[in-house]
A tleap script that builds the chain and sets N, CA, C and O, in Angstrom:
source leaprc.protein.ff14SB
mol = sequence {
  NSER VAL HIE GLN LEU VAL GLU ASN THR ASP
  GLU THR PHE CYS ILE ASP ASN GLU ALA LEU
  TYR ASP ILE CYS PHE ARG THR TRP LYS LEU
  ALA ASN PRO THR TYR GLY ASP LEU ASN HIE
  LEU VAL SER VAL THR MET SER GLY VAL THR
  THR CYS LEU ARG PHE PRO GLY GLN LEU ASN
  ALA ASP LEU ARG LYS LEU ALA VAL ASN MET
  VAL PRO PHE PRO ARG LEU HIE PHE PHE MET
  PRO GLY PHE ALA PRO LEU SER ALA ARG ASP
  ALA ALA ALA TYR ARG ALA LEU ASN VAL ALA
  GLU LEU CTHR
}
set mol.1.N position { 16.568 -26.344 -11.823 }
set mol.1.CA position { 16.823 -25.990 -10.548 }
set mol.1.C position { 16.500 -24.398 -10.423 }
set mol.1.O position { 16.249 -23.729 -11.425 }
set mol.2.N position { 16.523 -23.902 -9.244 }
set mol.2.CA position { 16.310 -22.531 -8.957 }
set mol.2.C position { 17.530 -21.693 -9.549 }
set mol.2.O position { 17.290 -20.574 -10.004 }
set mol.3.N position { 18.699 -22.144 -9.559 }
set mol.3.CA position { 19.795 -21.447 -10.124 }
set mol.3.C position { 19.589 -21.222 -11.570 }
set mol.3.O position { 19.784 -20.135 -12.112 }
set mol.4.N position { 19.182 -22.309 -12.184 }
set mol.4.CA position { 18.983 -22.069 -13.698 }
set mol.4.C position { 17.802 -21.104 -14.050 }
set mol.4.O position { 17.809 -20.451 -15.093 }
set mol.5.N position { 16.753 -21.041 -13.103 }
set mol.5.CA position { 15.807 -20.041 -13.301 }
set mol.5.C position { 16.205 -18.668 -13.061 }
set mol.5.O position { 15.713 -17.741 -13.705 }
set mol.6.N position { 17.160 -18.488 -12.074 }
set mol.6.CA position { 17.690 -17.110 -11.791 }
set mol.6.C position { 18.476 -16.614 -12.928 }
set mol.6.O position { 18.368 -15.463 -13.349 }
set mol.7.N position { 19.287 -17.516 -13.431 }
set mol.7.CA position { 20.231 -17.127 -14.552 }
set mol.7.C position { 19.656 -16.959 -15.915 }
set mol.7.O position { 20.086 -16.097 -16.681 }
set mol.8.N position { 18.595 -17.849 -16.257 }
set mol.8.CA position { 18.190 -18.004 -17.633 }
set mol.8.C position { 16.753 -17.588 -17.983 }
set mol.8.O position { 16.276 -17.711 -19.112 }
set mol.9.N position { 16.089 -17.075 -16.898 }
set mol.9.CA position { 14.708 -16.548 -17.220 }
set mol.9.C position { 14.680 -15.032 -16.853 }
set mol.9.O position { 15.471 -14.513 -16.066 }
set mol.10.N position { 13.591 -14.323 -17.571 }
set mol.10.CA position { 13.394 -12.872 -17.262 }
set mol.10.C position { 12.267 -12.735 -16.260 }
set mol.10.O position { 12.273 -11.826 -15.429 }
set mol.11.N position { 11.238 -13.693 -16.340 }
set mol.11.CA position { 10.181 -13.553 -15.422 }
set mol.11.C position { 9.760 -14.969 -15.099 }
set mol.11.O position { 9.657 -15.770 -16.029 }
set mol.12.N position { 9.504 -15.349 -13.837 }
set mol.12.CA position { 9.082 -16.622 -13.436 }
set mol.12.C position { 7.789 -16.592 -12.504 }
set mol.12.O position { 7.741 -15.867 -11.511 }
set mol.13.N position { 6.869 -17.329 -12.845 }
set mol.13.CA position { 5.634 -17.306 -12.082 }
set mol.13.C position { 5.641 -18.573 -11.263 }
set mol.13.O position { 5.589 -19.678 -11.803 }
set mol.14.N position { 5.707 -18.408 -9.946 }
set mol.14.CA position { 5.836 -19.578 -9.071 }
set mol.14.C position { 4.420 -20.081 -8.593 }
set mol.14.O position { 3.607 -19.288 -8.118 }
set mol.15.N position { 4.159 -21.385 -8.730 }
set mol.15.CA position { 2.949 -21.907 -8.339 }
set mol.15.C position { 3.271 -23.223 -7.571 }
set mol.15.O position { 3.913 -24.148 -8.070 }
set mol.16.N position { 2.767 -23.217 -6.318 }
set mol.16.CA position { 2.942 -24.321 -5.400 }
set mol.16.C position { 1.957 -25.438 -5.448 }
set mol.16.O position { 0.804 -25.227 -5.073 }
set mol.17.N position { 2.319 -26.597 -5.876 }
set mol.17.CA position { 1.273 -27.731 -5.977 }
set mol.17.C position { 0.599 -28.078 -4.850 }
set mol.17.O position { -0.579 -28.426 -4.938 }
set mol.18.N position { 1.297 -28.028 -3.551 }
set mol.18.CA position { 0.628 -28.327 -2.274 }
set mol.18.C position { -0.409 -27.224 -1.886 }
set mol.18.O position { -1.480 -27.503 -1.347 }
set mol.19.N position { -0.014 -25.938 -2.199 }
set mol.19.CA position { -1.000 -24.820 -2.020 }
set mol.19.C position { -2.250 -24.965 -2.855 }
set mol.19.O position { -3.372 -24.690 -2.430 }
set mol.20.N position { -1.997 -25.401 -4.039 }
set mol.20.CA position { -3.217 -25.603 -4.879 }
set mol.20.C position { -4.145 -26.689 -4.388 }
set mol.20.O position { -5.368 -26.567 -4.467 }
set mol.21.N position { -3.526 -27.793 -3.862 }
set mol.21.CA position { -4.205 -28.924 -3.328 }
set mol.21.C position { -5.033 -28.386 -2.148 }
set mol.21.O position { -6.221 -28.677 -2.011 }
set mol.22.N position { -4.316 -27.540 -1.248 }
set mol.22.CA position { -4.908 -27.122 -0.040 }
set mol.22.C position { -6.161 -26.233 -0.374 }
set mol.22.O position { -7.201 -26.295 0.282 }
set mol.23.N position { -5.972 -25.394 -1.458 }
set mol.23.CA position { -7.128 -24.516 -1.834 }
set mol.23.C position { -8.259 -25.401 -2.223 }
set mol.23.O position { -9.371 -25.168 -1.749 }
set mol.24.N position { -8.076 -26.418 -3.062 }
set mol.24.CA position { -9.112 -27.294 -3.502 }
set mol.24.C position { -9.721 -28.042 -2.313 }
set mol.24.O position { -10.935 -28.237 -2.252 }
set mol.25.N position { -8.928 -28.432 -1.433 }
set mol.25.CA position { -9.440 -29.244 -0.328 }
set mol.25.C position { -10.193 -28.352 0.725 }
set mol.25.O position { -11.301 -28.714 1.121 }
set mol.26.N position { -9.675 -27.311 1.138 }
set mol.26.CA position { -10.197 -26.397 2.203 }
set mol.26.C position { -11.275 -25.404 1.669 }
set mol.26.O position { -12.348 -25.264 2.256 }
set mol.27.N position { -10.975 -24.765 0.613 }
set mol.27.CA position { -11.808 -23.677 0.138 }
set mol.27.C position { -13.010 -24.244 -0.705 }
set mol.27.O position { -14.179 -23.922 -0.493 }
set mol.28.N position { -12.602 -25.118 -1.681 }
set mol.28.CA position { -13.638 -25.745 -2.515 }
set mol.28.C position { -14.293 -26.928 -1.888 }
set mol.28.O position { -15.282 -27.398 -2.452 }
set mol.29.N position { -13.860 -27.455 -0.799 }
set mol.29.CA position { -14.318 -28.565 -0.078 }
set mol.29.C position { -14.443 -29.713 -0.927 }
set mol.29.O position { -15.503 -30.337 -0.878 }
set mol.30.N position { -13.430 -30.135 -1.784 }
set mol.30.CA position { -13.203 -31.244 -2.507 }
set mol.30.C position { -12.505 -32.320 -1.738 }
set mol.30.O position { -11.359 -32.113 -1.339 }
set mol.31.N position { -13.085 -33.405 -1.511 }
set mol.31.CA position { -12.473 -34.453 -0.832 }
set mol.31.C position { -11.184 -35.064 -1.458 }
set mol.31.O position { -10.188 -35.293 -0.772 }
set mol.32.N position { -11.252 -35.311 -2.773 }
set mol.32.CA position { -10.161 -35.784 -3.570 }
set mol.32.C position { -9.978 -34.868 -4.761 }
set mol.32.O position { -10.574 -35.202 -5.785 }
set mol.33.N position { -9.266 -33.793 -4.788 }
set mol.33.CA position { -9.102 -32.948 -5.899 }
set mol.33.C position { -8.309 -33.707 -6.933 }
set mol.33.O position { -7.369 -34.431 -6.606 }
set mol.34.N position { -8.725 -33.522 -8.291 }
set mol.34.CA position { -8.121 -34.140 -9.396 }
set mol.34.C position { -7.230 -33.191 -9.993 }
set mol.34.O position { -7.234 -32.007 -9.654 }
set mol.35.N position { -6.343 -33.734 -11.011 }
set mol.35.CA position { -5.486 -32.809 -11.697 }
set mol.35.C position { -6.303 -31.828 -12.481 }
set mol.35.O position { -5.846 -30.704 -12.691 }
set mol.36.N position { -7.528 -32.194 -12.946 }
set mol.36.CA position { -8.322 -31.157 -13.572 }
set mol.36.C position { -8.870 -30.123 -12.732 }
set mol.36.O position { -9.176 -29.054 -13.262 }
set mol.37.N position { -9.040 -30.296 -11.476 }
set mol.37.CA position { -9.416 -29.196 -10.396 }
set mol.37.C position { -8.095 -28.365 -10.244 }
set mol.37.O position { -8.193 -27.138 -10.217 }
set mol.38.N position { -6.936 -28.928 -10.149 }
set mol.38.CA position { -5.740 -28.067 -9.978 }
set mol.38.C position { -5.465 -27.321 -11.061 }
set mol.38.O position { -5.110 -26.149 -10.928 }
set mol.39.N position { -5.599 -27.931 -12.322 }
set mol.39.CA position { -5.220 -27.159 -13.539 }
set mol.39.C position { -6.354 -26.082 -13.864 }
set mol.39.O position { -6.077 -25.113 -14.571 }
set mol.40.N position { -7.524 -26.250 -13.384 }
set mol.40.CA position { -8.539 -25.289 -13.502 }
set mol.40.C position { -8.164 -23.996 -12.659 }
set mol.40.O position { -8.308 -22.863 -13.119 }
set mol.41.N position { -7.705 -24.240 -11.473 }
set mol.41.CA position { -7.229 -23.160 -10.687 }
set mol.41.C position { -5.989 -22.562 -11.181 }
set mol.41.O position { -5.888 -21.341 -11.065 }
set mol.42.N position { -5.068 -23.190 -11.690 }
set mol.42.CA position { -3.787 -22.571 -12.485 }
set mol.42.C position { -4.320 -21.786 -13.633 }
set mol.42.O position { -3.928 -20.637 -13.840 }
set mol.43.N position { -5.196 -22.370 -14.375 }
set mol.43.CA position { -5.646 -21.684 -15.692 }
set mol.43.C position { -6.423 -20.348 -15.425 }
set mol.43.O position { -6.218 -19.380 -16.158 }
set mol.44.N position { -7.311 -20.285 -14.384 }
set mol.44.CA position { -7.944 -18.968 -14.121 }
set mol.44.C position { -6.920 -17.913 -13.517 }
set mol.44.O position { -7.068 -16.712 -13.744 }
set mol.45.N position { -5.954 -18.364 -12.798 }
set mol.45.CA position { -4.956 -17.545 -12.239 }
set mol.45.C position { -4.007 -16.904 -13.267 }
set mol.45.O position { -3.710 -15.709 -13.243 }
set mol.46.N position { -3.547 -17.806 -14.185 }
set mol.46.CA position { -2.750 -17.335 -15.242 }
set mol.46.C position { -3.475 -16.546 -16.397 }
set mol.46.O position { -2.903 -15.713 -17.099 }
set mol.47.N position { -4.760 -16.891 -16.510 }
set mol.47.CA position { -5.548 -16.048 -17.374 }
set mol.47.C position { -5.678 -14.623 -16.956 }
set mol.47.O position { -5.677 -13.689 -17.758 }
set mol.48.N position { -5.801 -14.485 -15.517 }
set mol.48.CA position { -5.788 -13.030 -15.068 }
set mol.48.C position { -4.401 -12.390 -15.142 }
set mol.48.O position { -4.314 -11.176 -15.327 }
set mol.49.N position { -3.324 -13.146 -15.006 }
set mol.49.CA position { -1.933 -12.626 -15.163 }
set mol.49.C position { -1.769 -12.077 -16.557 }
set mol.49.O position { -1.276 -10.965 -16.750 }
set mol.50.N position { -2.199 -12.890 -17.559 }
set mol.50.CA position { -1.946 -12.546 -18.956 }
set mol.50.C position { -3.021 -11.695 -19.543 }
set mol.50.O position { -3.003 -11.539 -20.764 }
set mol.51.N position { -4.010 -11.092 -18.793 }
set mol.51.CA position { -5.086 -10.210 -19.296 }
set mol.51.C position { -4.453 -9.091 -20.051 }
set mol.51.O position { -4.898 -8.775 -21.154 }
set mol.52.N position { -3.340 -8.419 -19.462 }
set mol.52.CA position { -2.876 -7.365 -20.101 }
set mol.52.C position { -2.221 -7.576 -21.527 }
set mol.52.O position { -2.044 -6.656 -22.326 }
set mol.53.N position { -1.888 -8.880 -21.747 }
set mol.53.CA position { -1.338 -9.276 -23.222 }
set mol.53.C position { -2.426 -9.576 -24.090 }
set mol.53.O position { -2.221 -9.532 -25.303 }
set mol.54.N position { -3.576 -9.882 -23.643 }
set mol.54.CA position { -4.767 -10.139 -24.518 }
set mol.54.C position { -5.714 -8.997 -24.927 }
set mol.54.O position { -6.358 -9.068 -25.974 }
set mol.55.N position { -5.794 -7.945 -24.093 }
set mol.55.CA position { -6.578 -6.868 -24.251 }
set mol.55.C position { -5.786 -5.612 -24.348 }
set mol.55.O position { -4.719 -5.514 -23.743 }
set mol.56.N position { -6.258 -4.645 -25.081 }
set mol.56.CA position { -5.504 -3.380 -25.277 }
set mol.56.C position { -5.504 -2.538 -23.969 }
set mol.56.O position { -6.476 -2.561 -23.215 }
set mol.57.N position { -4.506 -1.870 -23.742 }
set mol.57.CA position { -4.403 -1.052 -22.564 }
set mol.57.C position { -3.024 -0.394 -22.550 }
set mol.57.O position { -2.121 -0.827 -23.266 }
set mol.58.N position { -2.858 0.672 -21.723 }
set mol.58.CA position { -1.538 1.448 -21.536 }
set mol.58.C position { -0.576 0.708 -20.674 }
set mol.58.O position { 0.626 0.726 -20.942 }
set mol.59.N position { -1.059 0.043 -19.628 }
set mol.59.CA position { -0.165 -0.556 -18.571 }
set mol.59.C position { 0.270 -1.987 -18.910 }
set mol.59.O position { -0.578 -2.785 -19.310 }
set mol.60.N position { 1.536 -2.342 -18.770 }
set mol.60.CA position { 1.956 -3.610 -18.988 }
set mol.60.C position { 1.444 -4.330 -20.241 }
set mol.60.O position { 0.965 -5.457 -20.120 }
set mol.61.N position { 1.520 -3.753 -21.400 }
set mol.61.CA position { 0.940 -4.288 -22.648 }
set mol.61.C position { 1.708 -5.550 -23.129 }
set mol.61.O position { 1.165 -6.298 -23.942 }
set mol.62.N position { 2.862 -5.792 -22.688 }
set mol.62.CA position { 3.647 -6.878 -23.019 }
set mol.62.C position { 4.481 -7.377 -21.925 }
set mol.62.O position { 4.501 -6.782 -20.848 }
set mol.63.N position { 5.258 -8.570 -22.163 }
set mol.63.CA position { 5.969 -9.081 -21.074 }
set mol.63.C position { 7.149 -8.237 -20.637 }
set mol.63.O position { 7.567 -8.191 -19.480 }
set mol.64.N position { 7.642 -7.580 -21.662 }
set mol.64.CA position { 8.801 -6.655 -21.392 }
set mol.64.C position { 8.369 -5.600 -20.457 }
set mol.64.O position { 8.994 -5.403 -19.415 }
set mol.65.N position { 7.281 -4.883 -20.797 }
set mol.65.CA position { 6.705 -3.797 -19.889 }
set mol.65.C position { 6.404 -4.295 -18.545 }
set mol.65.O position { 6.647 -3.626 -17.541 }
set mol.66.N position { 5.841 -5.548 -18.511 }
set mol.66.CA position { 5.510 -6.092 -17.186 }
set mol.66.C position { 6.711 -6.282 -16.324 }
set mol.66.O position { 6.650 -5.979 -15.132 }
set mol.67.N position { 7.897 -6.809 -16.899 }
set mol.67.CA position { 9.107 -6.933 -16.273 }
set mol.67.C position { 9.714 -5.559 -15.775 }
set mol.67.O position { 10.249 -5.424 -14.675 }
set mol.68.N position { 9.568 -4.559 -16.714 }
set mol.68.CA position { 10.093 -3.385 -16.292 }
set mol.68.C position { 9.353 -2.743 -15.035 }
set mol.68.O position { 9.973 -2.154 -14.150 }
set mol.69.N position { 8.111 -2.893 -15.037 }
set mol.69.CA position { 7.246 -2.326 -13.857 }
set mol.69.C position { 7.252 -3.152 -12.688 }
set mol.69.O position { 6.889 -2.669 -11.615 }
set mol.70.N position { 7.672 -4.498 -12.785 }
set mol.70.CA position { 7.426 -5.342 -11.645 }
set mol.70.C position { 8.728 -5.881 -11.045 }
set mol.70.O position { 8.762 -6.343 -9.905 }
set mol.71.N position { 9.809 -5.807 -11.853 }
set mol.71.CA position { 11.114 -6.411 -11.363 }
set mol.71.C position { 12.108 -5.346 -10.878 }
set mol.71.O position { 12.734 -4.703 -11.721 }
set mol.72.N position { 12.289 -5.121 -9.560 }
set mol.72.CA position { 13.228 -4.138 -9.136 }
set mol.72.C position { 14.714 -4.305 -9.317 }
set mol.72.O position { 15.493 -3.353 -9.371 }
set mol.73.N position { 15.066 -5.592 -9.409 }
set mol.73.CA position { 16.439 -5.974 -9.644 }
set mol.73.C position { 16.394 -7.148 -10.642 }
set mol.73.O position { 15.385 -7.853 -10.638 }
set mol.74.N position { 17.352 -7.404 -11.455 }
set mol.74.CA position { 17.334 -8.509 -12.396 }
set mol.74.C position { 17.228 -9.828 -11.771 }
set mol.74.O position { 16.566 -10.673 -12.374 }
set mol.75.N position { 17.759 -10.128 -10.692 }
set mol.75.CA position { 17.734 -11.361 -10.117 }
set mol.75.C position { 16.414 -11.672 -9.289 }
set mol.75.O position { 16.154 -12.812 -8.906 }
set mol.76.N position { 15.616 -10.598 -9.047 }
set mol.76.CA position { 14.331 -10.755 -8.306 }
set mol.76.C position { 13.206 -10.734 -9.310 }
set mol.76.O position { 12.453 -9.765 -9.415 }
set mol.77.N position { 13.105 -11.854 -10.068 }
set mol.77.CA position { 12.093 -11.872 -11.108 }
set mol.77.C position { 11.084 -12.951 -10.912 }
set mol.77.O position { 10.495 -13.432 -11.880 }
set mol.78.N position { 10.848 -13.379 -9.595 }
set mol.78.CA position { 9.937 -14.481 -9.315 }
set mol.78.C position { 8.689 -13.825 -8.749 }
set mol.78.O position { 8.749 -13.100 -7.756 }
set mol.79.N position { 7.476 -14.106 -9.439 }
set mol.79.CA position { 6.228 -13.660 -9.213 }
set mol.79.C position { 5.413 -14.614 -8.425 }
set mol.79.O position { 5.514 -15.808 -8.709 }
set mol.80.N position { 4.613 -14.240 -7.465 }
set mol.80.CA position { 3.747 -15.116 -6.710 }
set mol.80.C position { 2.307 -14.686 -7.252 }
set mol.80.O position { 1.837 -13.649 -6.785 }
set mol.81.N position { 1.657 -15.311 -8.085 }
set mol.81.CA position { 0.307 -14.953 -8.582 }
set mol.81.C position { -0.761 -15.150 -7.524 }
set mol.81.O position { -0.639 -15.995 -6.637 }
set mol.82.N position { -1.760 -14.389 -7.634 }
set mol.82.CA position { -2.846 -14.647 -6.695 }
set mol.82.C position { -4.277 -14.554 -7.522 }
set mol.82.O position { -4.339 -14.065 -8.650 }
set mol.83.N position { -5.207 -14.989 -6.943 }
set mol.83.CA position { -6.580 -14.957 -7.564 }
set mol.83.C position { -7.594 -14.904 -6.484 }
set mol.83.O position { -7.563 -15.609 -5.476 }
set mol.84.N position { -8.538 -13.975 -6.783 }
set mol.84.CA position { -9.789 -13.737 -5.852 }
set mol.84.C position { -10.977 -13.472 -6.580 }
set mol.84.O position { -10.819 -12.841 -7.625 }
set mol.85.N position { -12.043 -13.781 -6.296 }
set mol.85.CA position { -12.466 -14.607 -5.177 }
set mol.85.C position { -12.426 -16.041 -5.471 }
set mol.85.O position { -12.662 -16.353 -6.639 }
set mol.86.N position { -12.161 -17.010 -4.592 }
set mol.86.CA position { -12.028 -18.361 -4.738 }
set mol.86.C position { -13.401 -18.996 -4.705 }
set mol.86.O position { -13.864 -19.348 -3.619 }
set mol.87.N position { -14.072 -19.162 -5.812 }
set mol.87.CA position { -15.405 -19.814 -5.913 }
set mol.87.C position { -15.271 -21.048 -6.623 }
set mol.87.O position { -14.537 -21.119 -7.609 }
set mol.88.N position { -15.949 -22.064 -6.181 }
set mol.88.CA position { -15.844 -23.486 -6.881 }
set mol.88.C position { -16.461 -23.234 -8.212 }
set mol.88.O position { -17.283 -22.332 -8.378 }
set mol.89.N position { -16.011 -24.135 -9.285 }
set mol.89.CA position { -16.444 -24.020 -10.543 }
set mol.89.C position { -17.963 -24.033 -10.731 }
set mol.89.O position { -18.504 -23.286 -11.546 }
set mol.90.N position { -18.646 -24.900 -9.958 }
set mol.90.CA position { -20.059 -25.064 -10.078 }
set mol.90.C position { -20.852 -23.791 -9.542 }
set mol.90.O position { -21.914 -23.417 -10.039 }
set mol.91.N position { -20.233 -23.182 -8.495 }
set mol.91.CA position { -20.859 -22.028 -7.916 }
set mol.91.C position { -20.633 -20.647 -8.478 }
set mol.91.O position { -21.335 -19.691 -8.151 }
set mol.92.N position { -19.614 -20.568 -9.349 }
set mol.92.CA position { -19.176 -19.306 -9.798 }
set mol.92.C position { -20.288 -18.589 -10.595 }
set mol.92.O position { -20.336 -17.360 -10.538 }
set mol.93.N position { -21.119 -19.225 -11.279 }
set mol.93.CA position { -22.203 -18.587 -12.082 }
set mol.93.C position { -23.258 -18.050 -11.204 }
set mol.93.O position { -24.018 -17.190 -11.649 }
set mol.94.N position { -23.374 -18.499 -9.948 }
set mol.94.CA position { -24.539 -18.032 -8.977 }
set mol.94.C position { -24.034 -16.996 -7.831 }
set mol.94.O position { -24.766 -16.638 -6.908 }
set mol.95.N position { -22.752 -16.577 -7.994 }
set mol.95.CA position { -22.174 -15.797 -6.920 }
set mol.95.C position { -22.225 -14.324 -7.353 }
set mol.95.O position { -21.670 -13.950 -8.386 }
set mol.96.N position { -22.885 -13.518 -6.564 }
set mol.96.CA position { -22.890 -12.084 -6.740 }
set mol.96.C position { -21.711 -11.414 -5.931 }
set mol.96.O position { -21.540 -11.743 -4.758 }
set mol.97.N position { -20.939 -10.530 -6.506 }
set mol.97.CA position { -19.798 -9.994 -5.835 }
set mol.97.C position { -19.947 -8.517 -5.583 }
set mol.97.O position { -20.531 -7.821 -6.414 }
set mol.98.N position { -19.459 -8.015 -4.500 }
set mol.98.CA position { -19.545 -6.681 -4.239 }
set mol.98.C position { -18.047 -6.170 -4.029 }
set mol.98.O position { -17.103 -6.959 -4.006 }
set mol.99.N position { -17.900 -4.797 -3.879 }
set mol.99.CA position { -16.527 -4.226 -3.820 }
set mol.99.C position { -15.807 -4.663 -2.539 }
set mol.99.O position { -14.587 -4.826 -2.572 }
set mol.100.N position { -16.501 -4.860 -1.413 }
set mol.100.CA position { -15.814 -5.208 -0.242 }
set mol.100.C position { -15.210 -6.661 -0.267 }
set mol.100.O position { -14.170 -6.926 0.336 }
set mol.101.N position { -15.896 -7.561 -0.974 }
set mol.101.CA position { -15.383 -8.920 -1.155 }
set mol.101.C position { -14.043 -8.897 -2.006 }
set mol.101.O position { -13.104 -9.651 -1.750 }
set mol.102.N position { -14.029 -7.963 -3.048 }
set mol.102.CA position { -12.943 -7.975 -3.986 }
set mol.102.C position { -11.728 -7.271 -3.427 }
set mol.102.O position { -10.619 -7.495 -3.912 }
set mol.103.N position { -11.901 -6.402 -2.393 }
set mol.103.CA position { -10.769 -5.691 -1.943 }
set mol.103.C position { -10.298 -6.112 -0.469 }
set mol.103.O position { -9.321 -5.568 0.045 }
savepdb mol mol.pdb
quit
């Protein structure tokens, strides 16, 4: 339950299943998204969230530093991750990005 997450976790990344389905249906134009499609969306999002853990750098190099920089109060440790641009798996290799699309 949410109470257990508030009391027993330091950082919580919230991902809404219905929002994932809507992204697959509306943005990727998939008539019947599979669990594989939803899992792919979660995996690329969480890969972006954990980039600071996998590559060297000064900012947010571990989960403790991430919490120090992102959590203003101990009970407000719920993150809503985002991912952009939303390109279908098949089209990602053919898409050219510019700065305006990324910002």
